[in-house]
KOLDO-505142 format. One line per field, with one value per residue: residue in three letters; x, y, z of N, C-alpha, C in turn. Coordinates in pm, 1 decimal. Atoms other than C-alpha are relative to their C-alpha. Layout:
BEGIN
aa (ALA|...)
npx (X|...)
npy (Y|...)
npz (Z|...)
capx (X|...)
capy (Y|...)
capz (Z|...)
cpx (X|...)
cpy (Y|...)
cpz (Z|...)
END
This chain:
BEGIN
aa (UNK|UNK|UNK|UNK|UNK|UNK|UNK|UNK|UNK|UNK|UNK|UNK|UNK|UNK|UNK|UNK|UNK|UNK|UNK|UNK|UNK|UNK|UNK|UNK|UNK|UNK|UNK|UNK|UNK|UNK|UNK|UNK|UNK|UNK|UNK|UNK|UNK|UNK|UNK|UNK|UNK|UNK|UNK|UNK|UNK|UNK|UNK|UNK|UNK|UNK|UNK|UNK|UNK|UNK|UNK|UNK|UNK|UNK|UNK|UNK|UNK|UNK|UNK|UNK|UNK|UNK|UNK|UNK|UNK|UNK|UNK|UNK|UNK|UNK|UNK|UNK|UNK|UNK|UNK|UNK|UNK|UNK|UNK|UNK|UNK|UNK|UNK|UNK|UNK|UNK|UNK|UNK|UNK|UNK|UNK|UNK|UNK|UNK|UNK|UNK|UNK|UNK|UNK|UNK|UNK|UNK|UNK|UNK|UNK|UNK|UNK|UNK|UNK|UNK|UNK|UNK|UNK|UNK|UNK|UNK|UNK|UNK|UNK|UNK|UNK|UNK|UNK|UNK|UNK|UNK|UNK|UNK|UNK|UNK|UNK|UNK|UNK|UNK|UNK|UNK|UNK|UNK|UNK|UNK|UNK|UNK|UNK|UNK|UNK|UNK|UNK|UNK|UNK|UNK|UNK|UNK|UNK|UNK|UNK|UNK|UNK|UNK|UNK|UNK|UNK|UNK|UNK|UNK|UNK|UNK|UNK|UNK|UNK|UNK|UNK|UNK|UNK|UNK|UNK|UNK|UNK|UNK|UNK|UNK|UNK|UNK|UNK|UNK|UNK|UNK|UNK|UNK|UNK|UNK|UNK|UNK|UNK|UNK|UNK|UNK|UNK|UNK|UNK|UNK|UNK|UNK|UNK|UNK|UNK|UNK|UNK|UNK|UNK|UNK|UNK|UNK|UNK|UNK|UNK|UNK|UNK|UNK|UNK|UNK|UNK|UNK|UNK|UNK|UNK|UNK|UNK|UNK|UNK|UNK|UNK|UNK|UNK|UNK|UNK|UNK|UNK|UNK|UNK|UNK|UNK|UNK|UNK|UNK|UNK|UNK|UNK|UNK|UNK|UNK)
npx (-94.3|-7.5|8.6|-57.7|-146.4|-43.0|-60.2|89.2|-1.6|121.6|-25.1|131.4|72.4|17.8|141.8|95.5|-18.1|-139.5|-29.3|70.3|-68.6|-124.1|35.8|42.9|-120.8|-70.8|77.5|-15.5|-132.2|-103.7|-73.7|61.0|-45.3|93.6|-55.3|98.5|-46.0|43.0|-89.0|78.4|54.6|-112.1|-37.2|100.9|-20.2|-121.9|39.4|67.3|-101.3|-36.4|-107.0|60.6|-93.0|54.5|-14.2|92.4|-11.2|-12.7|-137.9|-85.0|-107.8|60.1|23.6|-130.0|-47.3|82.6|-40.3|-127.5|20.6|80.0|-79.0|-101.2|66.0|73.7|-59.5|81.0|125.8|46.5|132.0|13.0|136.4|-2.4|133.0|12.4|95.7|87.6|127.2|32.8|106.3|-44.5|94.0|-80.5|26.7|-85.1|-140.1|-73.2|1.8|-121.0|-89.1|49.6|-30.7|-143.7|-27.7|56.5|-82.5|-134.1|9.2|62.1|-61.5|-145.8|-47.4|-3.1|-113.3|-123.3|-19.2|-30.2|-135.8|-98.0|-15.3|-10.4|-130.6|-11.7|82.3|-57.7|-119.9|45.9|60.0|133.7|61.6|129.9|51.2|145.3|41.9|136.2|77.2|131.0|112.4|16.5|-83.7|76.9|131.6|-37.4|84.9|-23.2|-57.7|-142.3|-44.7|-141.2|-15.0|35.1|-104.3|-123.9|14.8|-0.5|-140.6|-66.7|43.9|-72.0|-140.7|-10.9|7.4|-126.2|-104.7|14.6|-50.1|-145.0|-66.9|32.8|-115.9|-105.7|33.5|65.2|137.9|69.2|138.8|71.5|112.1|99.4|103.7|116.3|6.6|-18.5|38.3|-114.1|-16.6|128.6|74.7|128.7|97.8|37.3|48.2|46.7|-28.9|-141.9|-21.9|-75.1|-140.9|-31.8|49.8|-82.4|-132.5|13.3|18.2|-126.2|-100.4|40.5|-33.9|-146.3|-47.1|34.5|-108.5|-90.6|56.3|49.5|-67.9|79.1|73.6|131.8|101.9|130.4|58.7|-57.4|21.3|87.4|-85.1|-103.3|53.7|115.1|1.9|30.8|137.9|92.8|60.3|-92.7|58.5|101.0|-64.3|-71.1|102.0|48.3|-104.1|-21.9|98.0|-66.7|-56.9|84.9|-21.8|-140.8|-47.7|120.3|-11.0|-73.9|85.4|34.5)
npy (-87.4|-136.6|-84.4|-131.8|0.7|89.8|-56.1|70.5|-23.1|43.0|12.9|-15.6|-89.6|-132.5|-31.9|93.6|57.8|-10.8|-137.1|-27.3|70.0|-73.1|-117.2|43.4|37.4|-123.3|-70.5|72.8|-27.1|77.6|-55.5|68.6|-22.8|51.1|35.0|11.5|-31.7|-131.1|-107.2|-111.7|40.7|6.0|-136.9|-52.8|62.4|-58.9|-129.6|26.5|39.6|140.8|42.1|58.0|79.4|54.8|145.1|75.2|134.9|97.8|-8.2|39.3|-96.7|-116.9|35.4|3.8|-138.6|-63.0|56.9|-57.4|-140.3|-5.4|42.6|-102.5|-112.8|47.2|127.7|55.4|48.9|122.8|39.6|-14.1|23.4|25.4|-43.0|-13.8|91.3|-46.3|71.2|-9.0|84.8|94.2|87.6|119.3|53.5|-73.8|28.6|-122.7|-22.8|52.3|-109.0|-48.9|102.8|-1.8|-122.6|14.7|92.6|-55.9|-110.6|31.7|115.0|0.8|-126.7|16.6|86.8|-76.8|-93.3|77.9|53.1|-107.6|-50.2|107.7|5.5|-110.8|24.5|113.9|-47.2|-75.6|92.6|-49.2|-78.5|45.6|-16.3|-8.0|29.8|-47.8|85.9|-56.6|90.6|74.1|120.0|104.7|6.2|-55.1|-91.0|57.1|-89.3|-23.1|133.0|9.2|-76.2|91.8|102.8|-60.2|-29.3|129.4|38.1|-77.5|57.1|124.3|-34.4|-61.3|108.1|73.1|-89.6|-7.7|125.4|9.8|-101.8|22.6|10.0|-93.9|-134.3|-70.8|45.2|-22.6|-39.5|-9.1|-93.4|52.5|-101.0|17.2|-115.1|-127.6|-108.8|-66.7|27.4|12.8|119.9|-38.1|-12.3|134.7|77.6|-92.6|54.2|-18.9|-69.1|-126.3|21.2|-43.3|101.8|119.4|-21.0|-5.8|136.3|70.9|-41.2|55.8|142.4|11.3|-37.6|100.5|80.6|-0.4|-38.4|119.5|38.8|-55.6|-121.3|19.3|-95.1|65.0|7.8|107.1|129.9|83.9|56.6|87.6|121.0|47.1|146.5|51.4|-32.5|62.2|-100.2|-23.1|19.7|-103.1|-130.3|-1.7|-14.6|-138.6|-90.2|26.9|-75.8|-120.8|25.2|-57.2|-144.5|-36.0|59.0|6.4|75.6|124.8|112.3|-14.4)
npz (69.5|-50.8|118.4|-27.1|2.8|106.2|120.8|91.9|143.9|69.5|143.1|60.2|-90.5|59.0|16.4|-57.4|-132.5|-41.1|-42.3|-125.3|-108.8|-26.4|-79.0|-133.4|-74.7|-34.1|-101.4|-126.3|-53.8|66.6|113.6|114.6|136.8|99.6|129.8|105.8|135.1|48.1|-45.1|-52.8|-129.9|-93.9|-32.9|-92.0|-130.4|-54.2|-55.3|-127.8|-96.9|11.7|87.1|120.2|78.2|123.7|8.2|84.5|-55.2|108.2|46.8|-111.1|-19.9|-63.9|-140.6|-68.6|-17.6|-102.9|-129.9|-42.7|-34.8|-122.8|-116.6|-26.3|-66.4|-117.9|-42.8|-108.3|57.3|-63.3|50.0|145.2|45.7|144.5|45.6|145.8|60.6|107.0|16.2|142.2|52.5|102.7|68.4|21.3|133.6|92.5|-33.6|-32.3|-144.7|-62.0|-38.9|-129.3|-100.3|-28.5|-75.2|-134.1|-77.5|-19.1|-95.7|-128.1|-67.2|12.7|-55.6|-145.5|-32.6|20.9|-111.1|-119.5|13.2|-10.8|-137.0|-98.5|-70.2|-95.4|-118.8|-72.3|-69.7|-116.1|-94.7|-35.1|106.2|47.2|135.0|15.9|136.2|25.3|89.0|33.5|-18.9|124.1|-9.4|-66.6|62.7|130.3|75.5|132.7|101.1|-25.2|-41.0|-36.0|-123.4|-108.8|-9.9|-51.9|-142.2|-67.9|-4.9|-105.5|-127.4|-23.5|-18.7|-133.2|-99.1|2.8|-50.3|-146.0|-57.0|15.6|-81.9|-140.5|-86.8|39.6|-44.3|110.2|11.1|127.6|-21.2|127.2|2.4|93.6|18.6|86.0|90.6|-69.0|91.4|62.0|143.4|66.1|-38.0|-58.1|109.2|43.0|-113.7|-103.0|-132.2|-30.0|-127.1|4.8|-29.4|-136.4|-93.0|17.0|-56.6|-145.8|-49.5|21.2|-97.3|-128.7|-1.5|-4.8|-134.0|-100.3|-54.1|115.4|128.9|71.0|122.9|108.8|-36.5|60.8|-43.0|-4.7|133.9|82.6|-64.2|82.7|103.6|-57.1|-61.0|78.8|5.7|-134.0|-35.9|94.3|88.0|111.6|132.9|25.7|14.7|128.1|104.0|-4.0|48.2|141.6|78.2|49.3|132.3|104.9|3.7|19.3|125.6|84.6|124.2|-17.7|40.0|140.4)
capx (15970.6|16086.0|15972.6|16146.2|16504.6|16545.7|16759.6|16522.1|16555.3|16231.5|16303.8|16017.3|15922.1|15874.3|15493.6|15186.4|15217.3|15597.4|15619.3|15358.0|15538.1|15865.4|15697.3|15544.2|15878.5|16036.0|15754.2|15804.2|16168.5|16353.2|16618.8|16475.7|16618.3|16417.9|16518.1|16338.0|16356.4|16179.6|16429.5|16161.2|15998.6|16337.2|16416.8|16089.0|16158.5|16509.3|16352.7|16150.0|16473.9|16497.2|16813.6|16740.4|16900.1|16836.6|16769.5|16606.0|16525.3|16517.0|16888.1|17132.2|17409.4|17177.0|17080.4|17447.9|17535.9|17244.0|17341.5|17696.6|17577.3|17318.6|17559.9|17823.9|17572.1|17388.3|17625.7|17379.0|17101.1|16887.7|16557.9|16502.2|16151.8|16106.9|15813.2|15886.3|15605.6|15388.7|15024.6|14945.0|14629.5|14675.7|14456.7|14592.8|14434.2|14672.6|15036.6|15143.1|15059.7|15393.3|15582.4|15359.9|15410.2|15787.6|15798.0|15578.1|15787.1|16116.5|15998.2|15781.4|15950.4|16303.0|16339.4|16251.0|16510.7|16777.0|16723.5|16721.2|17037.2|17211.1|17150.7|17154.6|17533.3|17513.5|17226.7|17388.4|17712.5|17520.5|17352.0|17023.2|16780.1|16457.1|16346.1|15992.9|15864.9|15542.5|15289.0|14914.8|14576.4|14578.2|14855.8|14597.1|14278.1|14366.5|14220.6|14175.2|14251.0|14600.7|14715.7|15091.0|15063.5|14887.9|15149.9|15437.5|15298.8|15227.4|15591.4|15708.8|15498.0|15657.9|16003.8|15944.3|15849.1|16163.8|16383.5|16243.7|16321.1|16674.8|16754.1|16611.9|16865.7|17070.1|16896.5|16753.0|16374.7|16140.8|15807.4|15557.1|15324.1|15001.2|14801.3|14444.6|14331.9|14450.1|14334.9|14652.4|14733.7|14367.6|14260.0|13985.3|13821.1|13824.6|13746.5|13526.6|13617.2|13985.1|14114.4|14213.3|14592.7|14604.5|14389.2|14591.7|14925.2|14804.3|14692.6|15018.9|15237.8|15035.8|15086.6|15460.0|15492.2|15345.8|15572.1|15646.5|15597.0|15375.3|15535.8|15254.0|15113.3|14743.4|14516.0|14151.5|14061.7|14282.2|14170.6|13896.8|14164.5|14427.7|14196.3|13950.8|14056.6|14046.8|13706.0|13555.5|13483.9|13761.8|13564.9|13277.1|13507.9|13725.2|13410.9|13284.6|13616.1|13637.0|13329.2|13564.1|13699.5|13401.9|13479.1|13858.7|13909.5|13614.2|13548.7|13715.5|13413.8|13406.2)
capy (13745.6|14071.9|14318.1|14611.8|14502.2|14317.1|14381.7|14294.2|14257.6|14245.0|14113.0|14217.0|14497.1|14780.6|14758.7|14596.0|14361.4|14367.6|14744.9|14759.1|14495.5|14683.4|14995.1|14801.0|14647.9|14992.9|15146.3|14874.7|14975.6|14738.7|14836.4|14759.0|14726.5|14661.9|14481.7|14498.1|14569.9|14905.7|15192.9|15455.8|15260.1|15195.7|15564.8|15653.5|15405.0|15541.3|15882.7|15724.7|15615.4|15253.1|15095.4|14994.5|14737.6|14646.0|14274.9|14050.1|13713.4|13543.9|13622.4|13437.8|13691.4|13976.0|13795.2|13736.9|14103.3|14216.0|13976.0|14108.0|14468.4|14402.9|14220.1|14489.5|14752.7|14539.1|14275.9|14229.8|14113.0|13851.7|13838.3|13777.2|13806.9|13657.1|13852.6|13850.2|13703.3|13731.4|13633.5|13552.9|13422.6|13115.1|12940.9|12588.2|12509.2|12755.9|12637.6|13002.3|12982.9|12808.6|13137.1|13260.2|12929.7|12947.5|13309.2|13222.0|12925.2|13107.3|13407.1|13257.4|12925.3|12930.5|13298.9|13216.8|12938.3|13169.0|13423.2|13161.2|12998.1|13334.9|13420.7|13077.8|13074.8|13415.5|13318.7|12984.4|13158.7|13394.0|13095.5|13285.5|13440.2|13396.6|13333.5|13449.0|13279.2|13390.3|13151.6|13208.9|13070.3|12958.9|12713.5|12517.6|12593.9|12632.8|12905.9|12758.4|13074.0|13088.6|12726.1|12777.8|13047.1|12789.9|12527.3|12765.7|12867.4|12505.7|12443.4|12724.4|12576.3|12233.4|12388.9|12592.2|12278.3|12098.9|12401.5|12428.7|12062.0|12088.0|12402.7|12266.1|12309.6|12575.4|12874.8|12974.0|12955.0|12944.5|13125.0|13089.8|13383.3|13268.4|13567.0|13544.5|13791.7|14134.5|14463.8|14549.5|14569.0|14596.8|14276.6|14467.1|14522.8|14154.4|14030.6|14243.6|14012.0|14105.2|14215.8|14581.3|14597.4|14785.1|14525.3|14239.4|14390.0|14462.3|14101.9|13969.3|14176.5|14064.3|13699.8|13750.4|13900.3|13595.2|13386.2|13144.3|13277.7|13033.3|12834.3|12954.5|13307.1|13251.6|13553.5|13475.2|13541.2|13258.6|12982.5|12862.0|12808.3|12651.9|12398.3|12326.5|11962.3|11901.7|12065.8|11876.7|12192.7|12157.3|12019.6|12266.1|12564.7|12468.7|12432.7|12773.0|12939.7|12774.6|12967.9|13263.5|13092.2|13214.8|13575.8|13574.6|13346.9|13434.1|13210.6|12909.7|12689.4|12805.5)
capz (10094.4|10247.7|9981.3|10147.1|10100.6|9771.1|9465.6|9183.9|8807.8|8609.2|8261.0|8037.2|8273.1|8024.8|8016.2|8165.5|8460.2|8461.2|8480.9|8755.5|8961.5|8918.6|9053.5|9343.0|9443.9|9432.1|9635.5|9898.6|9936.9|9704.2|9451.1|9106.8|8758.0|8443.1|8125.2|7793.5|7422.3|7386.3|7399.2|7454.7|7738.1|7898.9|7879.6|8050.7|8329.4|8368.3|8423.8|8705.7|8871.9|8762.2|8634.0|8275.9|8048.1|7685.8|7647.5|7389.2|7547.3|7205.9|7161.4|7385.4|7327.4|7426.0|7747.2|7832.6|7773.9|7988.2|8267.0|8273.6|8277.8|8549.1|8778.2|8731.8|8842.2|9100.9|9243.1|9530.0|9290.5|9464.2|9272.4|8900.1|8754.6|8406.2|8262.4|7886.3|7678.9|7370.8|7312.9|6950.4|6785.2|6565.2|6309.0|6315.5|5978.1|5817.0|5796.4|5823.4|6194.4|6251.6|6259.0|6541.8|6721.6|6689.2|6808.8|7106.2|7217.6|7166.8|7369.0|7640.2|7713.1|7571.1|7663.3|8022.2|8024.6|7877.8|8154.5|8429.5|8295.5|8278.9|8645.2|8811.5|8875.6|9044.2|9275.2|9357.4|9445.9|9676.6|9839.7|9848.6|9607.4|9417.6|9063.7|8986.1|8672.1|8506.7|8360.0|8313.3|8399.7|8035.6|8125.5|8323.2|8129.9|7759.0|7541.0|7192.8|6988.6|7146.1|7143.2|7149.4|7414.6|7635.4|7554.2|7624.7|7961.2|8055.0|7967.9|8195.6|8475.4|8434.5|8406.7|8723.1|8914.4|8800.5|8870.6|9222.1|9287.1|9149.5|9347.9|9672.6|9950.4|9768.0|9922.2|9583.4|9565.6|9266.4|9279.4|8995.2|8930.2|8761.5|8630.8|8504.0|8237.3|8353.1|8203.1|8012.0|7640.0|7547.8|7722.6|7898.5|7557.4|7466.7|7816.3|8041.8|8330.4|8311.6|8652.1|8693.6|8698.3|9028.2|9205.3|9060.0|9162.3|9515.3|9560.4|9415.0|9643.9|9943.4|9849.3|9788.7|10136.5|10308.1|10527.8|10379.9|10027.6|9833.9|9554.6|9329.6|9346.7|9278.9|9300.2|9362.0|8998.1|8868.7|9105.3|8868.6|8601.9|8825.7|8986.5|8702.1|8665.8|9039.6|9068.0|8772.7|8573.2|8313.7|8016.5|8051.7|8092.0|7794.3|7583.1|7696.2|7623.0|7281.9|7172.8|7127.6|6814.4|6612.0|6705.8|6706.9|6405.3|6177.9|5881.2|6037.2|5947.9|5590.5)
cpx (-6.8|5.2|71.7|150.8|51.3|75.6|-59.2|28.3|-129.0|30.4|-134.9|-87.3|-28.5|-145.9|-82.3|31.8|143.5|35.3|-67.5|67.2|132.9|-28.3|-40.3|120.2|75.7|-71.6|12.7|137.7|112.9|71.0|-41.9|64.5|-98.0|75.2|-110.3|56.4|-27.6|85.0|-77.8|-56.6|109.7|43.2|-97.2|17.3|128.2|-29.8|-72.2|99.3|40.3|131.0|-62.1|106.6|-71.1|23.7|-109.3|12.7|5.3|142.0|93.4|111.8|-51.8|-23.7|131.9|54.9|-78.3|37.0|128.2|-16.5|-77.7|85.5|113.5|-60.2|-65.0|57.2|-78.5|-131.6|-41.3|-134.2|-6.6|-141.3|2.2|-137.8|-19.4|-97.6|-78.6|-124.7|-45.2|-113.5|57.4|-119.1|77.7|-29.8|91.0|146.1|80.3|2.8|132.3|95.1|-41.9|33.3|147.5|38.3|-46.3|86.4|135.7|-0.3|-43.3|71.3|152.0|58.5|8.2|121.4|131.9|29.1|37.8|142.6|105.2|27.1|12.4|137.5|16.4|-78.7|53.8|124.0|-37.2|-51.8|-137.4|-53.0|-129.1|-13.2|-151.6|-29.9|-145.7|-67.9|-132.9|-106.9|-21.8|92.9|-78.4|-139.2|13.9|-108.2|27.8|55.7|149.5|65.4|146.1|31.0|-29.7|108.7|128.4|-9.6|-10.6|143.4|76.2|-40.5|79.4|147.9|22.4|-2.1|131.7|114.2|-5.4|56.7|152.7|76.0|-29.3|128.6|112.8|-20.2|-68.3|-139.7|-57.2|-146.9|-64.8|-119.8|-95.6|-111.8|-122.2|3.7|6.4|-19.0|121.8|0.0|-132.4|-81.2|-135.9|-107.9|-49.6|-63.2|-43.1|25.2|146.3|15.8|67.3|143.4|34.2|-44.3|85.0|134.6|-5.1|-12.9|130.6|102.3|-34.5|34.8|151.2|53.7|-34.6|123.1|-54.9|-71.8|-49.7|85.2|-70.8|-78.6|-130.1|-97.2|-135.8|-57.2|54.3|-27.8|-87.8|78.7|93.2|-57.3|-118.5|-5.9|-38.2|-147.2|-103.0|-67.1|77.2|-68.5|-100.5|65.2|78.6|-99.5|-53.2|101.5|26.0|-102.1|60.6|62.0|-80.5|20.0|142.7|60.3|-118.5|27.4|66.1|-82.5|-37.3|62.2)
cpy (139.7|94.5|132.8|4.6|-101.0|79.3|-79.8|39.6|-54.5|-0.9|-4.4|94.2|137.2|38.8|-97.5|-46.5|18.1|137.8|31.7|-70.6|67.6|121.3|-38.7|-42.8|125.2|75.3|-66.8|18.1|-77.5|83.1|-78.4|43.9|-67.1|-30.1|-12.6|44.4|143.7|112.9|115.0|-33.0|-8.1|139.9|61.1|-58.3|50.2|135.1|-14.9|-43.7|-145.9|-14.7|-69.7|-65.3|-54.9|-150.4|-56.4|-145.5|-107.3|-8.0|-29.4|98.3|125.6|-26.6|-0.1|139.8|69.5|-52.3|64.5|144.8|13.4|-33.9|96.6|116.3|-40.0|-135.1|-67.6|-59.3|-132.2|-49.3|26.9|-40.6|-13.5|27.3|-6.5|-101.8|65.2|-87.1|18.7|-95.9|-92.2|-76.9|-123.8|-70.0|62.1|-24.9|124.4|27.6|-39.7|110.2|59.4|-99.2|4.5|123.7|-12.9|-90.2|61.2|113.0|-48.9|-111.0|4.9|129.8|-4.5|-83.3|74.5|92.5|-75.6|-53.9|108.4|39.1|-109.4|-5.5|109.8|-28.6|-118.5|42.0|80.7|-93.1|43.2|81.0|-63.8|22.4|9.6|-24.1|41.1|-92.0|69.1|-99.2|-87.5|-121.4|-118.6|-18.7|63.1|86.5|-28.3|98.3|27.3|-130.5|-6.3|84.0|-90.5|-104.0|56.7|25.7|-128.5|-50.9|74.7|-51.9|-126.1|27.3|59.1|-105.9|-76.0|84.7|9.3|-125.6|-7.6|100.2|-15.6|-18.7|95.0|138.7|82.7|-58.5|34.8|24.2|17.9|94.2|-43.8|103.6|-55.6|110.9|127.9|111.4|80.5|-36.3|-27.0|-120.9|33.8|15.5|-137.2|-80.6|94.0|-50.1|17.3|83.1|135.0|-22.8|35.4|-104.3|-126.3|16.8|5.3|-139.5|-80.0|36.6|-51.2|-147.1|-20.3|26.3|-102.4|-77.6|-137.2|46.6|-125.7|-32.4|55.2|120.0|-3.1|102.3|-68.6|-21.8|-110.6|-138.8|-92.0|-64.7|-106.6|-132.8|-57.9|-152.5|-59.3|17.6|-58.5|96.1|18.1|-9.3|109.2|135.5|9.3|18.2|142.4|94.7|-19.5|70.2|128.4|-20.4|67.5|149.6|34.3|-58.1|-16.2|-77.8|-134.5|-120.1|4.8|-105.5)
cpz (59.9|-119.8|17.4|-19.1|-101.5|-106.5|-115.3|-144.1|-57.6|-149.2|-71.4|81.4|-56.9|-18.5|82.7|140.0|47.9|50.2|133.1|117.4|32.7|87.6|141.5|84.8|43.8|111.2|136.7|61.4|-65.2|-106.3|-123.3|-130.3|-94.4|-128.0|-102.6|-132.9|-42.3|55.2|63.2|137.7|104.9|42.7|99.9|140.1|66.2|64.0|133.4|108.7|-2.9|-77.0|-119.9|-86.4|-123.1|-1.7|-88.9|41.2|-107.5|-53.9|117.5|28.2|68.9|148.3|77.4|23.7|110.7|138.6|50.6|44.0|130.8|121.4|30.4|77.2|132.1|44.9|111.0|-50.7|63.6|-51.9|-149.6|-38.7|-152.1|-59.3|-151.6|-57.2|-111.5|-1.1|-144.4|-34.9|-107.5|-56.9|-40.7|-132.1|-105.0|35.9|35.6|149.6|64.0|43.3|133.7|110.5|38.4|81.5|144.5|87.1|30.0|101.8|137.8|76.1|-8.0|55.4|151.3|41.4|-18.0|118.7|127.3|-5.9|21.9|145.0|106.0|67.0|103.8|127.2|80.2|77.8|123.2|109.5|45.5|-116.7|-46.1|-149.8|7.8|-147.1|-16.5|-100.7|-30.4|40.8|-122.0|-3.9|53.1|-59.4|-138.7|-63.8|-146.9|-103.2|16.8|43.9|42.9|122.8|119.7|20.3|59.5|149.2|83.0|11.8|108.6|137.8|32.4|27.7|139.1|109.3|6.9|55.3|151.2|65.9|-7.6|86.9|149.0|81.6|-33.4|57.0|-107.1|-18.6|-136.8|29.7|-136.8|14.7|-110.2|-19.1|-73.7|-105.7|83.4|-101.3|-43.8|-148.0|-69.6|39.4|59.6|-106.8|-44.4|112.2|112.1|142.2|39.1|126.9|-23.7|45.2|144.1|102.1|-6.5|70.0|152.3|59.1|-13.4|105.8|139.2|12.2|6.2|140.7|107.3|44.7|39.6|-126.8|-70.2|-122.6|-123.1|52.2|-77.7|56.3|-10.8|-140.0|-87.5|57.4|-84.2|-113.9|59.4|44.7|-76.8|-7.3|134.2|33.2|-95.5|-96.1|-130.5|-136.7|-33.7|-23.3|-130.7|-114.0|-5.7|-61.1|-149.5|-88.8|-56.5|-137.7|-109.6|-13.3|-37.8|-126.4|-94.4|-128.7|15.5|-41.2|-148.4|-87.6)
END
C-alpha cells in the first residue's frame, strides 16, 4: 500500500487507535477524513485539518448520509478503515447483560457491515481500493470477561475473509488489522503489558507499507493470540486470562 497517496476515511477515528492511524496516514502524505459520533472530538480533528463527518454506525440512515457527504467531498476515496467498536464487560449469569451484548454486536459487527456495504459500490466502480477491517487478538484468544466483544471480533474476522474472497479480482482488497491490547482508553491501567500507542502505530504503518500488503496486519505483540491454537498454547492461555474474572466481575462465585 502506497501510504503517501491515498484518500482515506477512518470511521471511528475520533480517539485511540483510529485517531492515531488517521494522523499517521496524513503524516505519510495521504488525504484523510474521519467519521465518528463525538461532535467535540470531530471539531478538534477539523482544527487539525482533517475532513470530519458525523456518523453513527448503529444507524443505517446515518451511515448512508455520511457516505453521501464523504463521496461528495472526496470522490477519489480509495481506502475505508472501519474502526468503530465498543468493549463492554458482561456477567453472563445476569440476564441484564443482554443489552451490552446487543450493543456490542450492533456496533462492532453489524456496524462494520453497514460501513462496508455503504462504500462497496463506490470502490467497485473505481476498480481499485482497500477496506481495512479491525478485529482484535481477542477474536482468536477469548477474554472471558468480554464474551460478546470476542464473539463480535471473531465475526468481523470471518466476514473479512469472506469479503476478501468475494471481491477477489475486482481490484478491491481487504486488509484485517488485528490489534493486541494497546495503551488507550485506560487499558494500560488494567493491563501493564498493553503496547504503547506510538509503538503500535509505527509497526502497523510499516506492515501496511509492505509489498504486497499482508492480508492480516499482525504486530509482534499479537502473534501469541493469533497463533495460540496452532502453537498448542490456547487452553493454557485462555485459562490464564480467565483469572481476570475474579477481579473484573467480583462476587461471581457468591
